[in-house]
C-alpha positions in Angstrom: 0.0 0.2 0.0 1.1 3.4 -0.9 2.6 5.7 2.0 1.8 9.0 0.1 0.2 11.9 2.0 -3.2 11.5 0.3 -3.3 8.0 1.2 -6.7 7.7 3.3 -5.5 4.6 5.4 -2.4 6.3 6.8 -4.1 10.2 6.4 -0.3 11.1 5.5 1.1 10.7 9.0 1.4 7.0 9.4 -1.3 6.9 12.1 -4.0 3.8 11.8 -7.3 5.1 12.1 -9.1 1.7 12.3 -11.0 1.2 15.6 -9.6 -1.8 17.8 -12.9 -4.4 18.8 -12.2 -2.9 22.6 -12.6 0.6 21.4 -16.0 -0.3 19.7 -17.2 -2.3 22.4 -16.2 0.3 25.3 -18.1 3.2 23.3 -20.9 0.8 22.1 -21.8 0.2 25.6 -21.3 3.8 26.8 -23.1 4.2 30.2 -25.6 1.7 29.7 -23.7 -1.1 31.5 -22.6 -2.8 28.3 -26.2 -4.1 27.9 -25.7 -4.5 24.3 -22.0 -4.8 23.9 -21.6 -8.5 23.4 -25.1 -10.1 22.8 -28.4 -9.3 21.3 -30.2 -6.6 23.0 -33.3 -7.7 25.1 -36.7 -6.9 23.4 -39.5 -5.2 25.1 -42.9 -6.9 25.3 -44.4 -5.3 22.3 -41.4 -6.4 20.2 -41.6 -9.9 21.6 -44.8 -10.0 19.8 -43.7 -9.2 16.6 -44.1 -11.6 13.5 -41.5 -14.3 13.1 -41.3 -15.6 9.8 -38.8 -18.0 10.4 -36.7 -17.3 7.5 -33.6 -15.1 7.6 -34.3 -11.6 5.9 -31.7 -9.3 5.1 -30.4 -6.9 7.4 -30.3 -3.2 6.5 -27.4 -0.7 7.1 -28.5 2.8 5.6 -25.3 4.8 5.5 -25.9 8.8 5.0 -23.3 11.8 4.7 -24.2 15.3 4.7 -23.8 17.5 1.6 -22.5 15.3 -1.2 -22.3 15.4 -4.8 -22.1 12.1 -6.4 -18.9 13.0 -8.0 -17.1 12.9 -4.7 -16.1 9.5 -5.0 -12.9 8.0 -6.7 -15.3 5.2 -8.1 -17.1 7.9 -10.1 -13.8 9.2 -11.5 -12.9 12.0 -9.2 -9.1 12.6 -9.7 -8.4 14.1 -6.3 -10.6 12.2 -3.6 -9.8 8.7 -2.4 -12.7 6.8 -1.3 -11.9 3.0 -1.1 -14.5 2.1 1.3 -17.4 4.0 -0.8 -15.6 2.5 -3.9 -16.1 -1.0 -2.4 -20.2 -0.5 -2.1 -20.2 0.4 -5.5 -17.8 -2.0 -7.2 -19.4 -4.8 -5.4 -22.9 -3.3 -5.9 -25.0 -1.1 -7.9 -24.3 2.8 -8.5 -27.3 4.8 -9.3 -26.2 7.8 -11.7 -29.5 9.6 -11.5 -30.5 10.1 -7.7 -32.2 13.1 -6.6 -33.7 14.6 -3.4 -37.4 16.2 -3.5 -36.3 18.9 -1.4 -32.4 20.1 -0.8 -32.2 20.6 2.8 -30.9 18.6 5.8 -33.9 17.9 7.9 -36.7 17.5 5.1 -34.3 15.1 3.0 -34.0 13.0 6.3 -37.5 13.1 7.0 -38.2 11.7 3.6 -36.1 9.0 3.6 -37.4 8.0 6.8 -41.0 7.9 5.9 -41.3 7.8 2.2 -43.3 11.0 2.1 -42.7 14.6 0.6 -42.2 17.2 2.8 -45.6 18.7 3.2 -47.0 15.1 3.8 -44.5 14.3 6.6 -44.8 17.6 8.2 -40.7 18.6 8.0 -40.8 21.0 4.9 -37.6 23.0 6.7 -34.6 23.0 9.0 -36.9 25.0 11.5 -37.4 22.5 14.4 -40.1 20.4 12.8 -41.4 17.0 14.2 -42.8 14.4 11.7 -46.4 14.4 11.6 -48.2 12.6 14.7 -49.0 9.2 13.7 -46.7 8.8 11.0 -44.8 5.7 11.0 -40.8 5.4 10.4 -39.7 2.5 7.9 -38.0 1.2 11.0 -41.6 0.9 13.0 -42.8 -1.2 10.1 -39.7 -3.5 10.4 -39.9 -3.8 14.0 -43.1 -5.1 14.0 -41.9 -7.6 11.5 -39.3 -8.7 13.7 -36.3 -6.6 13.1 -34.3 -5.0 15.7 -33.8 -1.1 15.0 -31.2 1.3 15.8 -30.6 4.7 14.8 -27.0 6.4 15.3 -26.2 10.0 14.2 -27.9 13.1 12.8 -31.7 12.9 12.0 -32.2 16.8 12.3 -36.0 16.5 12.8 -37.2 18.0 16.1 -36.6 15.7 19.2 -33.8 13.7 17.1 -36.2 10.8 16.7 -36.2 9.9 20.7 -39.9 9.7 20.6 -39.7 6.7 18.5 -38.9 2.9 19.8 -35.2 1.9 19.0 -33.4 -1.2 20.3 -30.4 1.3 20.2 -30.1 5.1 19.6 -27.1 7.2 19.7 -27.8 10.1 18.4 -27.9 14.2 18.6 -30.6 16.8 18.5 -30.4 19.7 15.4 -26.9 20.5 14.4 -24.2 19.7 16.9 -20.3 20.6 16.9 -18.1 18.4 14.9 -16.2 17.9 18.2 -17.3 17.1 21.8 -20.8 16.9 20.8 -23.7 16.2 23.4 -25.3 13.0 22.7 -28.1 10.8 23.9 -28.0 7.2 24.2 -30.4 4.5 24.8 -31.8 0.9 24.7 -35.1 -0.9 24.5 -36.9 2.3 23.7 -35.5 4.1 26.7 -33.2 7.2 26.0 -31.1 9.0 28.7 -30.1 12.5 28.5 -27.5 14.1 26.5 -24.1 14.2 27.8 -21.1 15.6 26.0 -18.8 12.9 24.6 -15.3 14.1 23.9 -14.0 13.4 20.4 -14.8 14.0 16.8 -18.6 13.3 16.8 -18.6 11.1 13.6 -15.9 9.0 14.9 -17.7 8.7 18.4 -20.9 7.9 16.6 -19.2 5.3 14.6 -17.8 3.2 17.5 -20.9 3.3 19.2 -22.6 1.8 16.1 -20.0 -0.5 15.6 -20.4 -1.8 19.4 -23.8 -2.6 18.9 -23.4 -4.3 15.6 -20.9 -6.6 17.3 -23.6 -8.0 19.3 -26.3 -8.8 16.4 -26.7 -12.5 16.3 -30.5 -13.9 15.6 -32.8 -11.3 14.6 -32.6 -9.3 11.3 -31.4 -5.7 11.9 -31.8 -2.4 10.4 -29.3 0.3 11.4 -29.5 4.0 10.3 -25.9 5.7 10.3 -26.1 9.1 9.4 -23.2 10.9 10.0 -22.4 14.9 9.7 -19.5 15.0 7.6 -18.8 16.8 5.2 -21.3 19.3 6.2 -20.1 23.0 6.8 -18.0 24.4 8.3 -16.0 21.5 7.1 -14.2 20.6 9.9 -12.5 16.9 9.1 -10.6 14.8 11.7 -7.6 16.3 13.1 -5.2 14.2 11.3 -6.9 15.0 7.8 -6.7 18.5 8.2 -3.8 18.9 6.2 -4.6 16.3 3.7 -4.4 18.6 0.7 -1.8 20.9 1.8 0.6 19.4 -0.8 0.1 21.5 -3.9 -3.1 19.7 -4.8 -4.8 22.0 -7.6 -8.8 22.4 -7.3 -10.4 22.8 -10.7 -12.4 26.0 -11.1 -16.0 25.3 -12.1 -16.8 26.5 -15.4 -19.6 29.1 -14.3 -17.5 30.1 -11.2 -17.2 33.7 -12.3 -20.7 34.0 -13.6 -21.5 36.3 -10.8 -19.1 38.7 -11.9 -21.0 38.8 -15.3 -24.4 39.7 -13.3 -25.4 36.0 -14.1 -26.8 36.5 -17.8 -29.9 34.8 -18.5 -30.6 34.2 -14.7 -33.6 35.4 -12.9 -33.1 37.8 -10.0 -34.6 35.5 -7.6 -31.3 33.2 -8.7 -28.9 35.9 -9.0 -29.7 37.7 -5.3 -29.1 34.3 -3.4 -26.6 34.9 -0.3 -24.7 31.9 -0.7 -21.7 32.7 -2.5 -18.3 31.5 -1.2 -16.8 33.9 1.4 -20.5 35.4 2.3 -21.5 32.8 4.6 -21.2 32.1 8.3 -18.6 29.6 7.9 -16.2 32.5 6.4 -14.5 30.1 3.8 -13.1 32.9 1.5 -11.7 30.7 -1.4 -12.9 27.7 -3.7 -9.6 26.0 -3.2 -10.1 26.2 0.8 -13.7 25.1 0.8 -13.3 22.2 -1.4 -10.1 20.7 0.0 -11.6 20.8 3.5 -14.7 19.5 1.9 -13.0 16.6 0.3 -11.1 16.0 3.6 -14.1 15.6 5.6 -15.4 13.2 3.0 -12.4 11.0 3.2 -13.0 10.8 7.2 -16.7 9.9 6.5 -15.0 7.2 4.0 -13.1 5.9 6.8 -15.9 5.7 9.4 -17.8 3.5 6.7 -14.9 1.3 6.5 -14.8 0.7 10.1 -18.5 -0.3 10.0 -17.6 -2.8 7.1 -14.8 -4.2 8.7 -17.2 -5.1 11.7 -19.7 -6.6 9.6 -17.2 -8.8 7.4 -15.4 -9.8 10.5 -18.5 -11.0 12.3 -19.8 -13.0 9.1 -22.9 -10.5 8.5 -21.5 -8.4 5.3 -23.1 -10.4 2.8 -26.4 -10.9 4.7 -26.9 -6.9 5.0 -28.0 -4.7 2.4 -25.8 -1.6 2.6 -27.0 1.9 1.0 -24.7 4.7 1.0 -26.1 8.2 0.0 -26.5 11.8 1.1 -29.1 14.2 2.2 -28.4 16.6 -0.5 -26.2 17.8 -3.1 -23.4 20.6 -2.8 -22.4 23.6 -4.6 -18.6 23.6 -5.0 -18.2 26.9 -6.4 -20.7 26.5 -9.4 -21.7 29.9 -10.1 -19.6 31.0 -7.3 -22.3 29.2 -4.8 -21.7 27.0 -2.1 -24.4 25.1 0.1 -27.7 23.6 -1.8 -31.4 24.7 -1.7 -31.7 25.6 -5.4 -33.0 23.0 -7.9 -29.9 23.0 -10.2 -28.2 19.7 -10.7 -25.2 20.3 -8.0 -27.7 20.8 -5.4 -30.3 18.1 -6.0 -28.2 15.4 -7.3 -26.9 12.9 -4.8 -24.9 9.6 -4.5 -26.9 6.2 -4.1 -24.9 2.7 -3.9 -26.4 -0.3 -2.9 -24.5 -3.6 -1.9 -26.0 -6.9 -1.5 -24.0 -9.7 -3.4 -27.0 -12.2 -2.8 -29.0 -10.0 -5.3 -27.2 -7.7 -7.1 -24.5 -8.2 -9.9 -21.3 -6.5 -8.8 -20.4 -3.2 -10.5 -23.8 -2.7 -11.8 -24.8 0.7 -13.0 -28.2 2.4 -13.4 -29.4 5.6 -15.1 -33.2 5.7 -14.2 -34.3 8.7 -12.0 -34.7 7.4 -8.7 -35.5 9.8 -5.8 -34.6 9.5 -2.0 -38.6 9.2 -1.8 -38.0 5.8 -3.1 -35.5 4.3 -0.2 -38.3 3.7 2.3 -40.6 1.6 0.0 -37.6 -0.2 -1.4 -36.4 -1.2 2.1 -39.8 -2.6 3.1 -40.1 -4.3 -0.4 -36.7 -6.2 0.2 -37.8 -7.2 3.7 -41.0 -8.6 2.4 -42.8 -6.2 4.4 -46.0 -4.5 2.6 -45.7 -1.6 1.4 -48.2 1.2 2.8 -50.3 2.7 0.1 -49.4 6.2 1.8 -45.8 6.1 0.8 -45.2 8.4 -2.3 -42.0 6.7 -3.6 -41.4 3.5 -5.5 -39.4 0.4 -4.7 -36.5 0.3 -6.8 -35.9 -3.1 -5.9 -36.7 -4.6 -9.4 -33.5 -2.6 -10.7 -31.5 -4.2 -8.0 -32.7 -7.8 -9.3 -31.8 -7.1 -12.7 -35.1 -6.3 -13.8 -36.6 -3.0 -15.0 -40.0 -1.8 -14.3 -42.0 -0.7 -17.6 -43.9 2.0 -15.7 -40.9 3.8 -14.2 -41.5 7.4 -13.7 -40.6 9.9 -16.5 -40.8 13.2 -14.6 -41.0 14.4 -10.8 -41.6 17.4 -8.6 -39.4 19.3 -6.5 -40.1 22.0 -3.7 -37.9 24.1 -1.2 -39.3 26.1 1.3 -37.0 27.9 3.8 -37.4 31.6 3.1 -36.4 33.7 4.6 -33.7 31.6 6.1 -29.7 30.9 5.7 -28.4 31.9 2.4 -31.8 33.9 1.6 -32.5 31.1 -1.1 -36.0 31.8 -2.2 -38.7 29.2 -2.2 -38.4 27.3 -5.2 -40.2 24.5 -7.2 -40.3 22.9 -10.4 -40.5 19.6 -12.5 -37.5 17.5 -14.1 -38.1 15.1 -16.8 -35.5 12.8 -18.4 -34.6 15.7 -20.7 -36.1 19.0 -19.4 -36.1 21.4 -16.2 -38.7 23.9 -15.3 -37.9 26.0 -12.0 -40.5 28.2 -10.6 -39.9 31.1 -8.2 -43.7 31.2 -7.2 -43.6 34.1 -4.6 -42.3 36.7 -6.9 -44.8 38.8 -8.7 -44.3 38.2 -11.4 -43.5 34.6 -11.2 -39.7 34.0 -12.1 -38.5 30.9 -14.3 -35.6 29.1 -15.5 -36.0 26.4 -18.1 -33.2 23.9 -19.3 -32.7 21.4 -21.9 -30.5 18.9 -20.0 -29.7 17.0 -23.1 -28.1 20.0 -24.6 -27.0 21.9 -21.7 -26.3 19.5 -18.7 -24.7 22.3 -17.0 -27.5 24.6 -17.0 -26.0 27.7 -18.5 -28.7 28.6 -21.1 -32.0 29.7 -19.8 -34.6 29.1 -22.4 -37.9 30.3 -20.8 -37.7 33.7 -22.7 -37.1 32.0 -26.1 -40.3 32.3 -27.9 -39.2 29.2 -29.4 -40.0 27.2 -26.0 -43.0 29.0 -25.0 -45.2 25.8 -25.8 -42.7 23.4 -23.8 -42.7 26.0 -20.8 -46.4 25.9 -20.7 -46.8 22.3 -20.9 -44.4 21.7 -18.3 -45.9 24.3 -16.0 -49.3 22.2 -16.1 -47.3 19.3 -15.5 -45.4 20.7 -12.3 -49.0 21.6 -10.8 -50.5 18.2 -11.6 -47.4 16.4 -10.1 -47.5 18.8 -7.3 -51.1 18.4 -6.5 -50.5 14.6 -6.9 -48.2 14.5 -3.8 -50.0 17.5 -1.8 -47.2 20.0 -2.3 -49.4 22.5 -4.0 
C-alpha cells in the first residue's frame, strides 16, 4: 500500500485510524452497563410479539453523509479524492447515476428517507425544528413489527432527534451539533437517557458506538441508520486529515465560477440575489480552494468511518447478509456560479450518490441511469424485507433494478419543492418539474413569477435559460401544467 500523504489509510502521517474491537465495545456500551456490547439486545414485550417468519431476512445498514455530490467518489472518476470504502460498496453492488432529492435541505430530506413521504405530507418542510407528523410511522416501525431490531446513530435533524420513536439502540443528537465534543443521547429498548457531552470527533464517536452495537447482533435481522455529519459546513475534518491536501493539490475551477461577475446573464433575479456565495456565509470560507479541500478531507473522514463498520460486518460474518445503502441528504455547490450550500433546484444541489451492495441479489459493478429519488428508499427497504409497502408512501420501490429487471412504468418526471425562506443564505422558495430531458424551475412567491428552463440533454450544466425564448413557450407551458399536476398528486401545491 502506498504511503503517500493523500493515502486515506494512513492519513498522510502514518497513523492507523482503524478502531480496535475494545474501542468499539467500550463506546458501544457507553454508560448503559454494556447491555448490548456482546449479545443481542433484549426486546420489550411489544417487540417480543412481533411476527416471526422463520426465514432469515436481509439486514439493513443505511449510511448517509451530509451534502455530497455524486462525483465526490474516486469510483465516479474524481481524480483528487480517494474513497476506497465507498468505492467498495459501488464496486461490489449497484451505483445509481441519476438519484435526486425532492427537497435539498437536511431535515426535510432525512424526513423523506425515514417516511417515504414528501415534505408537506410528513411535516418536515424545512430546518426550523419540525417534527414528523403525529401518527406517521417510520420505516423502522414497520420493520420492528416484522421482527427486526432497529437502531439509529447520528444526525436526524428532525425535531426531538427521533427520541420519541422506539429504538432497540439509539445514539444520536438533536439538530446541528458541533463536530467535536458533541452532546449525545444514548438508549436501549426504547429508553433514551439525557444528553451528555462525549469527547472526541463526533462522527468517530458515533461510528464506534454503532460498531459496538453491530458486534452483538446474532439472531434477529437488524436495521441500522448510521447518519454522520461530515462533510457538512463548516467543513471540519478529523484532526489527522486537516492538512490532507496541503501538498500543492490543485482544485479545478467550475466553468460557471465567475458568472456572478457577469451579473448572471440569462438567470432571473431570484437566482442572482441568493446569498450563498463563497465568502459570504457564516463559515467564513473565503476561497474555492480552501472550501473544496476541507470538504473533500471531511468526505475522506466519512469514508474511513464507513470502512470501520464494513470491517465489523465482515469480521462477524454479517457483511453479505446485509443490504448496505450509501447516500446523502442533498448535493452541494462546490463553486458552481460562485455558490456553496444547496437549496436551489440546480443539478449540483439536487443530485446525490446512491450505492447499494447486496451480493445475494445485485450483480457487482452494476450501473443504473433511471431517475431514482430519495423518496424511493423507504418503500424499497420494505419491499426487500418482504414487508407490505403502505399505500400512503409516495415513492416507488427500486428493488426490481437491484434484481436485474426494469419496470415498464418507471417515472419519467418528478416534482421538487424547497420552502425555507427567509432562512440561511436567503435562497427563495423554488419548485419545479424535472423530466428525463428538461427542467422547469419556478420562484413562485415573486410577482410576476420568475422561471428557468433548461434542455439538460443539450445543456447539462444549465448555462442557457430558455424560458424567454419564444421557440420554447409551448414547452414551458406544458411543463408548468405538469408541475402543478405532480405537485397536487403529492400534496405539495
